[in-house]
C-alpha positions as CSV (number, residue, x, y, z in Angstrom):
1,M,-20.2,-36.2,32.5
2,R,-20.7,-33.0,34.8
3,T,-16.8,-32.0,35.5
4,K,-16.1,-32.3,31.8
5,S,-18.8,-29.6,30.9
6,L,-18.1,-27.3,33.7
7,K,-14.5,-26.8,32.4
8,K,-13.4,-23.7,31.2
9,N,-12.1,-23.8,27.7
10,K,-9.1,-22.3,26.2
11,I,-9.2,-22.0,22.6
12,N,-5.4,-22.2,21.2
13,V,-5.0,-20.5,17.9
14,I,-2.3,-21.7,15.9
15,T,-0.8,-20.2,12.9
16,L,1.6,-21.1,9.8
17,G,2.3,-19.6,6.7
18,C,2.5,-16.0,5.8
19,S,2.2,-12.3,7.2
20,K,-1.6,-12.5,5.8
21,N,-2.5,-15.8,8.1
22,T,-0.8,-14.1,11.0
23,Y,-3.4,-11.2,10.0
24,D,-6.8,-13.4,9.7
25,S,-5.6,-15.2,12.9
26,E,-5.7,-11.7,14.6
27,V,-9.1,-11.4,13.7
28,L,-10.5,-14.4,14.3
29,M,-9.0,-14.0,18.1
30,G,-10.4,-10.7,18.4
31,Q,-13.7,-11.9,17.5
32,L,-13.2,-15.1,20.1
33,K,-12.6,-12.3,22.7
34,A,-15.5,-10.8,21.6
35,S,-18.0,-13.2,22.5
36,G,-15.8,-13.5,25.7
37,K,-13.5,-16.9,25.1
38,D,-10.4,-17.4,26.6
39,V,-8.0,-17.4,23.5
40,V,-4.5,-17.8,23.3
41,H,-1.7,-17.8,20.5
42,E,0.4,-20.4,20.0
43,Q,0.0,-21.7,24.0
44,E,-1.5,-24.0,25.7
45,G,-5.0,-24.5,25.1
46,N,-7.9,-27.4,25.5
47,I,-9.4,-26.4,21.9
48,V,-7.0,-26.2,19.2
49,V,-7.4,-23.9,15.8
50,I,-4.7,-25.0,13.1
51,N,-4.7,-21.7,10.9
52,T,-3.0,-23.8,7.3
53,C,-0.6,-22.6,4.8
54,G,-1.0,-24.0,1.2
55,F,1.2,-22.2,-1.0
56,I,4.4,-24.5,-1.5
57,D,5.2,-28.1,-0.7
58,N,7.1,-27.0,2.4
59,A,4.9,-24.8,3.5
60,K,1.9,-27.6,2.6
61,A,4.0,-30.7,5.1
62,E,4.1,-28.2,7.6
63,S,0.5,-27.7,7.8
64,V,-0.3,-31.6,7.2
65,N,2.6,-32.5,9.9
66,T,0.5,-30.0,12.5
67,I,-3.0,-31.2,12.4
68,L,-1.5,-35.3,12.5
69,E,0.2,-33.5,15.6
70,Y,-2.7,-32.2,16.6
71,A,-5.0,-35.1,15.5
72,D,-2.6,-37.4,17.5
73,K,-3.0,-35.3,21.0
74,K,-6.6,-35.5,21.0
75,E,-6.5,-39.1,20.4
76,R,-4.6,-39.1,23.8
77,G,-6.8,-37.1,25.4
78,I,-4.2,-33.9,25.6
79,V,-6.4,-32.0,23.7
80,D,-10.8,-32.1,23.6
81,K,-11.3,-30.5,19.6
82,V,-9.3,-29.8,17.1
83,F,-10.4,-27.3,13.9
84,V,-8.3,-26.5,10.7
85,T,-9.2,-23.4,8.9
86,G,-6.8,-21.3,6.4
87,C,-5.7,-22.3,2.9
88,L,-4.7,-25.7,3.0
89,S,-8.1,-26.5,4.3
90,E,-9.7,-24.3,1.4
91,R,-7.6,-26.3,-0.9
92,Y,-7.4,-29.7,-0.2
93,R,-10.9,-30.1,2.0
94,P,-12.0,-33.3,0.5
95,D,-8.5,-34.9,0.7
96,L,-8.2,-33.8,4.4
97,E,-11.1,-34.7,5.8
98,K,-10.8,-38.2,4.1
99,E,-7.0,-38.4,5.3
100,I,-7.4,-37.1,9.0
101,P,-11.1,-37.7,10.2
102,N,-10.0,-36.6,13.4
103,V,-10.0,-33.2,12.9
104,D,-13.8,-32.5,14.5
105,Q,-14.4,-29.5,11.4
106,Y,-12.5,-28.0,8.4
107,F,-13.0,-25.0,7.4
108,G,-12.4,-22.6,4.3
109,T,-10.3,-18.9,4.2
110,T,-14.6,-17.3,3.7
111,E,-15.6,-19.2,6.2
112,L,-15.0,-17.4,9.8
113,P,-18.6,-16.8,10.8
114,L,-19.2,-20.7,10.4
115,L,-15.5,-21.4,12.1
116,L,-16.8,-18.9,15.2
117,K,-19.8,-20.5,15.2
118,A,-18.3,-23.8,16.2
119,L,-16.4,-22.5,18.6
120,G,-19.3,-21.6,20.4
121,A,-18.6,-17.9,19.4
122,D,-21.3,-14.8,17.5
123,Y,-19.7,-13.2,14.2
124,K,-19.9,-9.1,15.5
125,H,-20.2,-7.3,12.1
126,E,-19.0,-4.5,14.3
127,L,-16.0,-5.2,15.4
128,L,-14.9,-4.2,11.9
129,G,-10.5,-4.2,12.2
130,E,-10.7,-4.9,15.6
131,R,-8.2,-7.6,16.5
132,I,-5.5,-9.3,19.1
133,T,-2.4,-8.7,17.5
134,T,0.6,-11.4,17.9
135,T,3.5,-9.3,17.1
136,P,5.4,-7.0,19.0
137,K,3.2,-4.0,20.0
138,N,5.2,-1.5,17.7
139,Y,4.4,-3.0,14.8
140,A,1.6,-4.2,12.8
141,Y,-0.2,-5.7,9.5
142,L,-2.8,-3.8,8.0
143,K,-4.4,-5.9,5.3
144,I,-5.8,-3.8,2.5
145,A,-7.0,-6.5,-0.2
146,E,-7.7,-10.2,-0.2
147,G,-7.4,-12.4,-3.3
148,C,-6.1,-11.9,-7.2
149,D,-6.7,-11.2,-9.9
150,R,-3.2,-12.3,-11.4
151,P,-3.3,-14.8,-14.2
152,C,0.3,-16.1,-12.9
153,S,1.0,-19.8,-14.0
154,F,3.0,-21.1,-10.8
155,C,0.5,-19.6,-8.3
156,A,-2.4,-21.1,-6.5
157,I,-3.4,-18.2,-4.5
158,P,-6.7,-17.6,-6.4
159,L,-7.3,-21.1,-5.7
160,M,-7.5,-20.4,-2.4
161,R,-8.0,-16.7,-1.4
162,G,-10.4,-16.2,-4.8
163,K,-10.9,-12.9,-6.3
164,H,-9.7,-9.6,-5.5
165,V,-11.2,-7.4,-3.4
166,S,-10.2,-4.2,-2.0
167,Q,-10.9,-2.6,1.6
168,P,-12.9,0.5,1.5
169,I,-10.1,3.5,2.5
170,E,-12.5,4.3,5.6
171,K,-12.4,1.0,7.0
172,L,-8.8,1.0,6.7
173,V,-8.1,4.2,8.3
174,K,-10.5,3.4,11.3
175,E,-8.5,0.0,11.7
176,A,-5.1,2.3,11.6
177,E,-6.2,4.2,13.9
178,G,-7.4,1.7,17.0
179,L,-3.9,-0.1,16.0
180,A,-2.3,3.1,16.6
181,K,-4.5,3.7,20.0
182,N,-2.8,0.6,20.8
183,G,0.3,1.4,20.8
184,V,1.5,0.3,17.3
185,K,3.9,3.0,15.6
186,E,4.6,1.1,12.1
187,L,1.9,-0.5,9.6
188,I,3.0,-2.7,7.6
189,L,0.6,-3.1,4.2
190,I,-0.1,-6.3,2.6
191,A,-2.2,-7.8,0.6
192,Q,-1.9,-10.4,-2.7
193,D,-1.3,-7.9,-5.1
194,L,-1.2,-4.0,-3.7
195,T,-0.6,-2.5,-7.2
196,Y,-4.0,-3.3,-7.9
197,Y,-5.5,-2.0,-4.6
198,G,-8.5,0.5,-5.1
199,L,-9.3,-0.6,-9.0
200,D,-12.5,-3.0,-7.7
201,L,-13.7,-0.4,-5.3
202,Y,-12.7,3.1,-7.3
203,K,-12.3,2.0,-10.8
204,K,-8.4,3.1,-10.2
205,R,-5.3,2.4,-8.9
206,N,-5.6,3.9,-5.8
207,L,-3.2,3.1,-3.2
208,A,-1.5,6.6,-3.2
209,E,-4.8,8.0,-1.9
210,L,-5.1,5.3,1.0
211,L,-1.5,6.3,1.9
212,E,-2.5,10.0,2.0
213,N,-5.4,9.3,4.6
214,L,-3.2,6.8,6.3
215,V,0.2,9.2,6.7
216,K,-3.0,11.3,8.7
217,V,-3.5,9.0,11.8
218,E,-2.0,10.0,14.6
219,G,0.7,8.0,16.2
220,I,1.9,5.8,13.3
221,E,5.4,6.6,12.2
222,W,6.1,4.3,9.4
223,I,4.1,2.7,7.2
224,R,5.8,0.0,4.9
225,L,4.6,-1.7,1.5
226,H,4.8,-4.9,1.3
227,Y,4.0,-7.5,-2.3
228,A,3.7,-5.2,-4.8
229,F,2.8,-6.3,-8.5
230,P,5.5,-5.0,-11.2
231,T,2.6,-4.8,-13.7
232,G,0.3,-1.7,-13.7
233,F,2.3,-0.1,-10.4
234,P,0.9,3.0,-9.8
235,M,3.8,5.8,-10.0
236,D,2.1,8.5,-8.0
237,V,2.8,6.1,-4.6
238,L,6.8,7.1,-5.6
239,E,6.1,10.8,-5.3
240,L,4.4,10.3,-2.3
241,M,7.5,8.1,-1.3
242,K,9.8,11.0,-1.8
243,R,7.4,13.7,-0.1
244,E,6.2,12.1,2.8
245,P,8.2,11.2,5.9
246,K,5.8,8.5,7.2
247,I,6.2,6.3,4.1
248,C,9.5,4.4,4.4
249,N,11.6,3.9,1.6
250,Y,11.0,0.1,0.9
251,I,8.9,-2.0,-1.3
252,D,8.4,-5.4,-1.5
253,I,8.1,-6.0,-5.1
254,P,8.1,-10.1,-5.8
255,L,9.6,-10.3,-9.4
256,Q,10.6,-14.1,-9.6
257,H,12.2,-14.2,-13.2
258,I,13.5,-11.8,-15.8
259,S,14.7,-14.1,-18.6
260,D,11.9,-13.3,-20.9
261,N,10.9,-17.1,-22.4
262,I,10.3,-17.8,-18.6
263,L,8.3,-14.8,-18.3
264,K,6.3,-15.6,-20.8
265,S,5.7,-19.0,-19.9
266,M,5.0,-17.4,-16.2
267,R,2.2,-15.3,-17.6
268,R,3.5,-12.1,-15.9
269,G,2.6,-9.8,-17.9
270,T,6.2,-8.1,-18.4
271,T,9.8,-8.5,-19.7
272,Y,13.0,-8.3,-19.0
273,A,13.0,-4.4,-20.7
274,K,10.1,-3.4,-18.9
275,T,10.9,-4.8,-15.6
276,T,14.9,-3.2,-15.9
277,Q,13.0,-0.3,-16.5
278,L,10.5,0.4,-13.7
279,L,13.6,-0.6,-11.4
280,K,15.3,2.0,-13.0
281,D,12.3,4.6,-12.4
282,F,12.2,3.2,-8.9
283,R,15.7,4.4,-8.3
284,A,15.0,7.4,-10.2
285,A,12.1,8.9,-8.3
286,V,13.6,7.9,-4.4
287,P,17.4,6.9,-4.7
288,E,17.8,5.8,-1.0
289,M,14.6,3.5,-1.5
290,A,15.4,-0.3,-0.2
291,I,14.0,-2.8,-2.8
292,R,13.0,-6.1,-1.6
293,T,12.3,-8.9,-4.4
294,T,11.8,-12.7,-4.3
295,L,13.1,-15.1,-7.2
296,I,12.2,-18.8,-8.4
297,V,14.2,-21.0,-10.0
298,G,13.7,-24.2,-11.6
299,Y,10.7,-23.5,-13.1
300,P,9.6,-25.9,-15.9
301,G,11.5,-25.6,-19.0
302,E,14.0,-22.8,-17.6
303,T,17.4,-23.5,-19.2
304,E,20.8,-22.8,-18.1
305,E,21.1,-19.8,-20.6
306,D,17.9,-18.4,-18.5
307,F,19.4,-19.0,-15.4
308,E,22.4,-17.1,-16.7
309,I,20.5,-14.5,-17.5
310,L,18.9,-14.2,-13.9
311,K,22.2,-14.4,-12.2
312,N,23.9,-11.6,-14.2
313,W,20.6,-9.3,-14.0
314,V,20.8,-10.1,-9.9
315,Q,24.6,-8.9,-10.1
316,E,23.5,-5.9,-12.0
317,M,20.7,-4.7,-9.6
318,K,22.2,-5.1,-6.5
319,F,19.0,-5.4,-4.6
320,E,18.7,-4.3,-1.2
321,R,17.1,-7.8,-0.2
322,L,16.2,-10.9,-1.9
323,G,14.9,-13.8,-1.1
324,C,15.0,-17.4,-3.5
325,F,12.8,-20.0,-3.7
326,A,13.5,-23.8,-5.5
327,Y,10.1,-23.8,-7.9
328,S,7.2,-26.0,-6.4
329,H,4.9,-28.1,-9.0
330,E,1.4,-27.1,-7.9
331,E,-2.1,-29.2,-8.7
332,N,-4.5,-26.9,-10.4
333,T,-2.4,-24.2,-11.5
334,H,-1.3,-23.3,-15.1
335,A,2.0,-24.6,-15.0
336,Y,0.9,-27.6,-13.6
337,L,-0.1,-28.7,-17.3
338,L,4.0,-28.1,-18.3
339,E,6.6,-30.9,-17.5
340,D,8.0,-30.5,-14.1
341,D,11.3,-31.0,-16.2
342,V,14.5,-29.3,-13.8
343,P,15.7,-31.7,-10.9
344,E,15.2,-31.1,-7.8
345,E,19.3,-30.8,-7.3
346,V,19.5,-29.0,-10.2
347,K,16.9,-26.3,-8.5
348,Q,18.0,-26.2,-5.6
349,A,21.6,-25.9,-6.4
350,R,20.6,-22.7,-8.5
351,A,18.6,-21.4,-5.3
352,M,22.0,-21.6,-3.7
353,E,24.0,-20.1,-6.2
354,I,21.5,-17.0,-6.5
355,M,21.5,-16.5,-2.9
356,D,25.5,-16.7,-2.7
357,I,25.7,-13.9,-5.4
358,Q,22.7,-11.6,-2.9
359,S,25.2,-12.5,0.1
360,Q,28.2,-10.9,-1.7
361,I,25.8,-7.7,-2.2
362,S,24.6,-7.3,1.1
363,W,28.0,-7.5,2.4
364,D,29.0,-5.0,0.2
365,L,26.3,-2.4,0.9
366,N,25.8,-3.1,4.6
367,Q,29.9,-2.1,4.7
368,E,28.8,1.2,3.4
369,K,26.8,1.5,6.5
370,I,29.0,1.3,9.0
371,G,29.6,5.2,10.2
372,Q,26.1,5.9,9.3
373,T,23.2,6.8,11.8
374,Y,20.1,5.5,11.3
375,K,16.4,6.4,12.6
376,C,15.8,2.5,14.5
377,I,12.5,1.3,16.0
378,I,13.7,-1.5,18.6
379,D,11.4,-4.3,18.7
380,R,13.1,-6.5,21.0
381,K,15.6,-7.6,23.9
382,E,17.1,-11.4,22.8
383,G,19.7,-12.7,24.5
384,Q,22.6,-9.7,25.3
385,Y,21.1,-7.6,22.6
386,F,18.4,-5.0,22.1
387,V,17.2,-5.8,18.2
388,G,15.9,-2.7,16.2
389,R,15.3,-2.3,12.4
390,T,16.1,0.9,10.2
391,E,12.7,2.0,7.6
392,F,14.8,-0.2,4.9
393,D,14.1,-3.4,6.7
394,S,10.9,-5.5,7.4
395,P,10.6,-7.6,10.5
396,D,11.3,-11.3,10.1
397,V,13.3,-10.8,6.4
398,D,16.0,-8.7,6.3
399,N,18.8,-6.7,8.1
400,E,18.0,-6.6,12.0
401,V,20.4,-4.0,13.9
402,L,21.9,-5.4,16.9
403,I,23.0,-2.8,20.2
404,D,25.0,-4.5,23.0
405,A,22.4,-4.7,25.7
406,S,25.2,-4.6,28.3
407,K,26.5,-1.2,27.7
408,F,23.4,0.6,26.4
409,Y,19.9,0.6,27.9
410,L,16.8,0.9,25.3
411,K,13.3,0.7,25.9
412,T,11.2,-1.7,23.2
413,G,9.3,0.0,21.0
414,D,10.9,3.2,21.0
415,F,12.3,5.0,18.2
416,T,15.8,6.0,18.3
417,N,18.8,7.1,16.6
418,I,22.0,4.3,16.1
419,K,25.4,4.9,14.6
420,I,26.4,1.8,12.9
421,T,29.7,0.3,14.2
422,D,30.3,-2.9,12.2
423,A,28.2,-5.0,10.0
424,T,27.9,-8.9,8.4
425,E,26.0,-9.6,5.4
426,F,22.5,-10.2,7.0
427,D,23.1,-7.9,10.3
428,L,24.3,-4.1,11.1
429,Y,25.8,-3.6,15.3
430,G,25.5,0.0,16.3
431,E,25.3,2.6,19.2
432,P,22.9,4.8,20.1
433,E,24.1,8.4,19.4
434,N,24.9,10.8,22.3
435,N,26.2,7.6,24.0
């Protein structure tokens, strides 16, 4: 027994799901390190913490499979302890405890102090914003709010993350300053809903004021906006984007659908006409802006006519970036009361059709970039290429700029001007200017 107790524990944190989970894992790791714990991200460790996603069926399946894999490793003595946290655990804890009892403990999304205690660490309030980033050193996520007050019928996020809670501007500025000191040059602002930022704390939509403060942080060169909601978008943000070079001409605004019938059933609080006008206002205010959106097809009651409306609109709007998901019927959501009446193969076919249309739009837009020069940040070297991004591209989801490493040497984490020499639907090829 004595040898066992003398063994030095290593805690392995595994992150599944979205950038908001990445952020939560980084905070957890920062707290563990501050308590003197040996902590790694997705490497070998005898104690495992799985930060799960519970958003849609595919994500839930991946989370459950990962829990089962590590419960089995525990059974076989490969790891000593397994803890589960995050959205799946928040949403289905009683079921998980019953079905996978070999996990040491399950924790919800708001139980970080309890999780730390189980890992033999103390929650340190003074560590505001301190975390171990798991992204390449040049960019980091900055979570400006948690939870969501929107009533969207298909979405389980409020069940897992609770009501909208904004973080104070001073706290976020301090966190940004800490990240900049560690070499971060690009902040990616995330929340379930950026549009709502500040309403709870300042009694007004206050994203613009937050941005005014963040652009003053020395060392930060790009600030990118992710996950804005279309209804009530604070238009003063666009004026700031136009005026302030640090704010990327980029926005991620999930629109989900455009047919009025479906928007109404989804409880999105907007219409075809209002959404289309909003996008026109975006383009008028910041003509060079790249707009990313996500859509859902196969929602209950989506007819061929609804889908045609969506298809034609995607053709017309020519989004720079677009993702499309097949609807997932989630229990305890408002839409769960509706009949999930679009067959799975129809959902998948519709999603593919939208992505085919987008693929052609992306090809056309990328061909226009050939011969142009863009300021790019170099994220990494992969195989024979240095991989960079323009301000119009977010990590992991958008275009990458590939530069031949056998001909040119670039430093990861640096900004450099790249002239685009070739393009496919989803990648750009270029070379440094003045070479």
